[in-house]
C-alpha positions in Angstrom: 123.5 29.0 100.5 121.8 25.6 100.3 119.7 26.7 97.4 122.8 28.0 95.5 124.6 24.7 96.1 121.6 22.7 94.9 121.0 24.8 91.8 124.6 24.7 90.6 125.5 22.8 87.5 128.1 20.8 89.5 125.5 19.8 92.2 125.7 16.1 91.3 129.3 16.0 92.6 128.4 16.6 96.3 125.8 16.0 99.0 124.3 18.9 100.9 123.4 18.7 104.6 121.5 21.6 106.1 121.7 21.7 109.9 119.3 23.9 111.8 119.2 24.3 115.5 115.9 23.4 117.1 114.3 25.5 119.8 110.8 24.3 120.6 108.3 26.9 121.6 107.6 27.1 125.3 104.4 28.0 127.1 103.0 31.5 126.9 104.1 32.2 123.3 103.4 35.8 122.3 100.7 35.9 119.7 102.8 38.2 117.6 105.9 36.0 117.6 106.3 32.5 116.2 108.8 29.9 117.4 111.2 31.3 114.9 114.0 28.9 115.4 112.0 25.7 115.0 111.7 26.2 111.3 114.1 27.2 108.5 114.4 30.7 107.0 113.2 32.5 110.1 115.9 33.6 112.5 115.6 36.9 114.3 114.5 38.8 111.3 111.6 36.7 109.9 110.3 34.8 112.9 107.5 37.2 113.6 103.8 36.8 112.7 103.0 40.5 113.4 101.6 42.5 110.5 103.2 45.5 112.0 106.7 44.1 111.6 107.7 45.1 108.0 110.7 44.6 105.8 112.8 47.7 105.8 113.8 47.1 102.1 111.3 47.5 99.3 110.0 44.2 97.9 111.6 45.0 94.5 115.1 44.6 96.1 114.4 41.5 98.2 114.9 38.7 95.6 117.2 36.0 97.0 119.0 36.0 93.6 120.6 39.1 92.0 120.3 37.5 88.6 116.5 37.2 89.2 115.7 40.6 90.6 111.9 40.2 90.6 111.7 36.7 92.1 110.3 37.9 95.4 107.7 40.0 93.7 106.7 37.0 91.6 106.3 35.0 94.8 104.0 37.7 96.3 101.9 37.7 93.1 101.5 33.9 93.4 100.4 34.4 97.0 97.9 37.1 95.8 99.7 39.6 98.1 99.0 43.2 96.9 102.4 44.8 96.7 104.5 46.6 94.1 108.2 46.8 93.8 108.4 49.8 96.1 106.2 48.4 98.8 107.1 47.1 102.2 105.5 43.8 103.2 105.4 41.8 106.4 108.7 40.1 107.3 106.9 36.8 107.8 106.2 36.7 104.1 109.9 36.8 103.3 110.6 33.8 105.6 107.8 32.0 103.7 109.4 32.9 100.4 112.9 31.6 101.5 111.4 28.3 102.7 109.3 27.9 99.6 112.3 28.6 97.4 114.3 25.8 99.2 111.4 23.4 98.9 111.0 24.1 95.1 114.7 23.8 94.4 115.0 20.6 96.5 112.1 18.9 94.7 113.5 20.0 91.3 117.1 18.9 92.1 116.1 15.6 93.5 114.1 14.7 90.4 117.2 14.6 88.3 119.1 11.3 87.8 122.4 12.8 88.8 120.9 14.9 91.6 122.8 15.6 94.8 121.6 14.0 98.0 120.0 16.6 100.3 119.6 16.0 104.0 118.1 18.3 106.6 118.9 17.9 110.3 117.3 19.7 113.2 120.4 19.6 115.5 122.8 21.7 117.5 126.4 21.5 116.3 128.6 21.7 119.4 132.1 21.3 117.9 134.0 21.2 114.6 137.3 19.4 114.6 139.9 18.3 112.1 139.6 14.6 111.5 142.7 12.4 111.0 142.0 12.2 107.2 141.9 16.0 106.9 138.1 16.3 106.7 136.0 18.3 109.2 134.2 16.4 111.9 131.0 17.9 113.3 129.7 16.8 116.6 126.0 17.6 117.3 123.1 17.0 119.6 120.0 15.7 117.9 116.8 14.5 119.4 118.3 13.9 122.8 121.2 11.9 121.4 124.6 12.7 120.0 125.9 12.3 116.5 128.9 13.0 114.2 129.3 13.9 110.6 132.3 14.1 108.4 132.3 16.9 105.8 134.7 18.1 103.1 133.4 21.6 103.4 131.5 23.5 106.1 129.7 26.8 105.6 128.9 28.7 108.7 125.6 30.6 108.0 124.5 31.3 111.5 122.6 34.6 111.0 122.1 37.2 113.7 122.9 36.6 117.3 120.6 37.8 120.2 121.4 41.2 121.8 124.2 41.4 124.2 123.4 42.5 127.7 123.2 46.3 128.2 126.2 47.6 130.0 125.3 48.5 133.6 127.5 48.3 136.8 125.0 46.1 138.7 125.0 42.9 136.6 122.6 41.3 139.1 119.8 43.1 137.3 120.3 40.8 134.4 118.7 38.1 136.4 115.7 40.3 137.3 112.2 39.5 135.9 112.0 43.2 135.2 114.7 42.9 132.5 114.2 41.4 129.0 117.5 40.9 127.2 116.1 39.4 124.0 112.7 40.7 122.8 112.8 38.2 120.0 112.9 35.2 122.3 109.8 33.1 121.9 107.0 34.5 124.1 109.3 37.1 125.6 106.9 40.1 125.2 103.9 38.2 126.5 105.1 38.8 130.1 105.0 42.6 129.7 101.9 44.5 130.7 101.5 47.3 128.0 99.5 49.4 130.4 102.5 49.9 132.8 105.6 52.0 132.1 108.3 50.3 130.0 111.8 51.5 129.3 113.3 50.6 125.9 117.1 50.7 125.7 117.8 51.7 122.1 116.0 53.8 119.6 116.5 51.9 116.3 114.5 49.4 114.4 114.2 46.9 117.2 112.7 49.5 119.4 110.2 50.3 116.7 109.2 46.6 116.4 108.8 46.2 120.2 106.7 49.4 120.4 104.5 48.2 117.6 104.0 44.8 119.3 103.1 46.4 122.6 100.7 48.8 121.0 98.9 45.9 119.3 98.7 44.0 122.6 97.4 47.0 124.6 93.7 47.0 125.4 91.6 49.4 123.4 91.7 52.9 124.9 94.6 52.1 127.2 97.6 54.3 126.3 101.1 53.1 126.4 103.8 54.6 128.6 107.1 53.9 126.8 110.4 55.7 127.2 113.1 54.9 124.6 116.7 55.8 125.4 119.9 56.0 123.4 123.0 58.2 123.6 121.9 60.5 120.8 118.2 59.7 120.7 118.3 59.1 117.0 115.3 57.4 115.3 115.4 55.4 112.1 114.6 57.7 109.3 111.6 56.7 107.1 111.8 55.4 103.6 109.9 57.3 100.9 106.6 56.1 99.6 107.2 55.1 95.9 105.6 52.7 93.5 108.9 51.3 92.3 112.4 50.8 93.8 114.3 53.9 92.8 117.3 53.8 90.4 120.7 54.2 92.1 122.7 57.4 91.4 126.4 57.5 90.9 128.2 58.0 94.2 129.9 61.4 95.1 133.0 61.6 92.8 135.4 62.7 95.5 134.7 60.0 98.1 138.1 58.4 97.7 140.1 61.6 97.7 141.0 61.2 101.4 140.4 58.0 103.3 139.1 59.4 106.6 135.8 59.3 108.4 135.7 63.1 108.4 136.2 63.4 104.7 133.6 60.7 104.0 131.1 62.6 106.1 131.9 66.0 104.5 131.7 64.5 101.0 128.3 63.0 101.6 127.0 66.2 103.1 128.2 68.2 100.1 126.6 65.8 97.7 123.3 65.8 99.6 123.3 69.7 99.7 123.9 69.9 95.9 121.3 67.1 95.2 118.6 68.8 97.3 119.3 72.2 95.6 118.2 70.5 92.4 115.0 69.1 94.0 116.5 65.7 94.9 116.2 63.6 98.1 119.1 62.9 100.5 118.1 59.2 100.4 119.4 59.0 96.8 122.9 60.0 97.9 122.9 57.5 100.8 121.7 54.8 98.5 124.4 55.6 96.0 127.1 54.6 98.5 125.9 51.0 98.6 128.0 49.7 95.7 131.2 51.3 97.0 130.7 50.9 100.7 133.0 47.8 101.0 135.8 49.6 99.2 135.3 52.7 101.3 135.5 50.6 104.5 138.5 48.7 103.3 140.3 51.9 102.5 140.0 53.3 106.0 142.9 52.7 108.4 141.9 51.1 111.7 142.2 54.4 113.6 139.7 56.0 111.1 137.4 53.0 111.4 137.4 53.6 115.1 136.6 57.3 114.6 133.7 56.3 112.3 132.3 53.9 114.8 132.5 56.4 117.7 131.3 59.5 115.9 129.5 58.7 112.7 128.0 55.3 113.0 124.8 56.3 114.9 124.0 58.8 112.2 124.8 56.4 109.4 122.7 53.6 111.0 119.6 55.9 111.4 119.8 57.2 107.8 121.0 54.0 106.1 118.8 51.4 107.9 115.5 53.2 107.4 112.0 52.2 108.6 109.1 51.3 106.3 106.8 54.3 105.8 104.0 52.5 107.6 106.2 51.7 110.6 107.6 55.2 110.7 104.0 56.6 110.7 103.1 54.4 113.7 106.2 55.6 115.5 105.3 59.2 114.8 101.7 58.6 116.1 103.0 57.1 119.4 105.3 60.1 119.9 102.6 62.7 119.0 100.1 61.0 121.4 102.7 61.0 124.3 102.7 57.2 124.4 106.4 57.1 123.5 109.0 59.5 124.7 112.5 59.4 123.1 115.4 60.7 125.2 119.1 61.3 124.3 120.8 60.1 127.5 123.5 58.0 128.9 122.5 55.0 131.0 124.1 55.2 134.5 122.6 52.2 136.3 119.6 50.0 136.6 118.4 48.3 139.8 115.3 46.6 141.0 113.6 48.5 143.8 110.3 47.5 145.5 109.1 45.4 142.6 110.0 47.8 139.8 113.0 48.8 137.8 114.8 52.0 138.6 116.6 53.3 135.6 119.1 56.1 136.3 120.1 58.2 133.3 122.0 61.4 132.6 120.6 63.5 129.8 123.1 64.7 127.2 124.8 67.9 128.3 123.4 67.6 131.8 125.4 66.8 135.0 122.5 65.7 137.2 121.0 62.3 136.9 117.3 61.3 136.6 115.6 58.2 137.9 112.9 56.6 135.9 110.7 53.9 137.4 109.3 51.2 135.1 107.6 47.8 135.3 110.1 46.4 132.7 113.3 47.3 130.8 113.6 45.9 127.3 116.9 45.6 125.5 116.4 47.0 122.0 120.1 47.4 121.1 119.9 45.0 118.2 121.8 41.8 117.3 125.2 41.2 119.0 128.3 40.7 116.9 130.3 39.0 119.7 131.3 35.6 118.5 131.4 34.5 122.2 127.6 34.7 122.1 127.6 31.6 119.9 128.9 28.5 121.7 130.1 26.9 118.4 132.1 29.9 117.4 133.4 30.3 120.9 134.7 26.7 120.7 136.2 27.2 117.3 138.0 30.4 118.5 139.3 28.4 121.5 140.8 26.0 119.0 142.3 28.8 116.9 140.2 27.9 113.9 138.6 31.3 113.6 139.4 34.9 114.8 137.4 38.0 115.5 138.5 41.3 113.8 140.3 44.0 115.9 137.1 46.0 116.3 134.9 43.1 117.3 132.5 43.7 114.5 132.6 40.1 113.2 134.9 37.4 111.8 138.0 37.7 109.8 137.6 36.0 106.4 139.8 35.6 103.4 139.0 36.8 99.9 137.3 33.4 99.2 135.1 33.6 102.3 137.2 31.0 104.2 137.5 32.0 107.9 141.0 32.9 109.0 142.6 31.3 112.0 144.4 32.8 115.0 147.6 33.1 112.8 145.7 35.0 110.1 145.8 32.0 107.7 142.6 30.7 105.9 141.2 27.6 107.7 140.9 24.8 105.1 137.4 23.9 104.3 135.5 26.3 106.6 133.6 29.2 105.1 131.4 32.0 106.5 128.5 34.0 105.1 126.3 36.3 107.1 126.2 39.6 109.1 129.7 39.0 110.7 131.1 39.9 107.3 130.6 43.4 108.5 134.2 43.2 109.7 135.4 43.0 106.1 132.6 44.7 104.1 130.7 46.8 106.6 127.5 46.4 104.5 126.6 42.7 105.3 123.1 42.7 106.9 120.7 43.6 104.1 119.5 41.1 101.5 120.9 43.0 98.4 124.4 42.6 99.9 123.9 39.1 101.5 122.8 37.5 98.3 125.9 38.7 96.5 128.1 37.3 99.4 126.2 34.0 99.3 126.6 33.6 95.5 130.3 34.4 95.6 130.9 32.0 98.6 128.9 29.2 97.0 131.0 29.6 93.8 134.2 29.3 95.9 132.9 26.2 97.8 132.1 24.5 94.5 135.4 25.5 92.9 137.3 24.1 95.9 135.3 20.8 95.7 136.1 20.5 92.0 139.8 20.9 92.7 139.5 18.3 95.5 137.9 15.8 93.1 140.8 16.1 90.6 
């Protein structure tokens, strides 16, 4: 968003202040994880130094700009990184790319005579209030002190939140040293002994990353003992190996005939069956849905959205959000060697007994429960979408400035990306871009979608500022 605002033709009419929350690294930082929130362009996704943590989108689709589709590939070439458009590179490189892009645009913009002023603050915004003159007043903590800033427009670009606690009756376990709520917290995995049994709650991409990190940290010749649990035991499907990013097909022609979760599922299955009869790959059909996914989601009544979330979402996530081929191969090796067991089960309870975690589960279609004893339990359920997890958003909701959607997937926003208040009206001057757009668009977590949202939101911010200046 900052890059878009600085690159715009109208950039000379406003100043840009980029505020990033600092979180200094503590002692015992895991060698595979950096202090991701002490620098820009990292967050949960790109704050890892591990070579095993790969992007799950081919490099050819990871440009920050849809009008410059090969920008990320060009950056990799300048860095002498061997990768083609269909390759999957380390996530750290993408964080490097975003920061490098900001630095380049900042230097270029500030060299112009009518350049915007650009400020960067490492601070924590605590509240946003409406000032007497109508502008927005931000209160923040910075370097042990407090400060205030008046802004004409505010864009909330907060990224992903840490995972929410797994739901267990004995909430006291959350305080146990045997439980790790956020595997991406700086140094979190360094306290886990890879030679002892570990239970991973969740079987998606976060589980894959945690398993890869523990495997790298394990002593040579010492096997892992990992058990991954989820209600259906579904693993992220692998991407194909290809030299170039494949061309998108047209979506199934009958998708909009009936706006229901069941019809969508049947339509996709029919299209996959026909495509595979002709030698095609099911991934082509899933990929073909990307351009129309927001419209498909918008067309579903709330009751059908709830059906989709309950019955279809796990299958959609495992097929839509796929793993890089190299990551999937590592996962297959761990399963084949017995170092990782994947179970479809419901979590009944977790408690700490005699210095270990006792995880009680009920396998699907079984009445009896099973106890698993482990040294640690790691929450691998993925980022939370609960706005109460972010103190700033919780404060804004309390004031009625923002509102969550009915399904608690994210934030309600207007067509122009302004957040909507408790009365359903757009909040003047406050915009949002990021994964909480899932409430409106469903697809709002991958770069190919996020960059479009950011571009459109930046245009709206600039348009509103031009109107303000008249």
